[in-house]
N, C-alpha and C positions, 0 to 999 in steps of 0.2 A: 419857922417864918413862914408868912402867909404874904404872897405878893398881891397886891390890889391894882386893878388897872389893866390896861390892855398892855399885851405882851408884844413886843417887836423885838425880835433876835437881830442884833447890831450886826455882830460878827462872832466868830468863835475863835477860842484862844487855848492854849494848853498851858496846864500844870508843868512848871520845870521839872523836867526830870532828876535834877540835883537837888531839889529841894527837900525839905523835911516833910513827912507826911503829919499832917494834923487832923484831930478830932474837931468837928463842928463844935460850934458853940451856940447861944442863943439867936445870934443873926449871922454867925459865921458858917460858911459852907466848910463840909469836912475836905481835906485837901489829899489828893491821891495822885502820886506822881506819874507823870504823863497822859492824865486824863485830859479829855477836850470838854470844854465847857461852853456853853452857849452865854455870851455877854448881853445882857438885858439892858443896863445902864453902867455909863461911866460915871460915877458919884461925885468922885473928887480924885485929886491926885495919887491918893493913897489906896483907894479901895474900889473895886468894880462890883456890880450886882450881877450875879451869875446864876445859872441853871444847869444842875448836873444829868446824867443819863438816866437817873432815876426821877426827874421830875422836881426834884428839891432844891430850893432857892436860898441863897446867902451870900454874904459878902466875902470876897476874895482879896489879899492883899494885892495890889497892881506889881510889886516887885518879884513876885514868884510865876506872872504869867507870860507866855511867849507867844509871839503871834506865828499864826499858821501860815 
């Protein structure tokens, strides 16, 4: 997944430690429990565009994210 445009980190959020770890898909970011992600864009009520510590971008379900 390539993100084009200017990158503005809105906030950081944590993947819920109780969630199931998931592999990433074509546009989904792999999920690791307790991982801190940079929030780039709140795309809709269900998904957030995030960047992980490896610099990869992808969509994450908002339901598994916790505020810091």
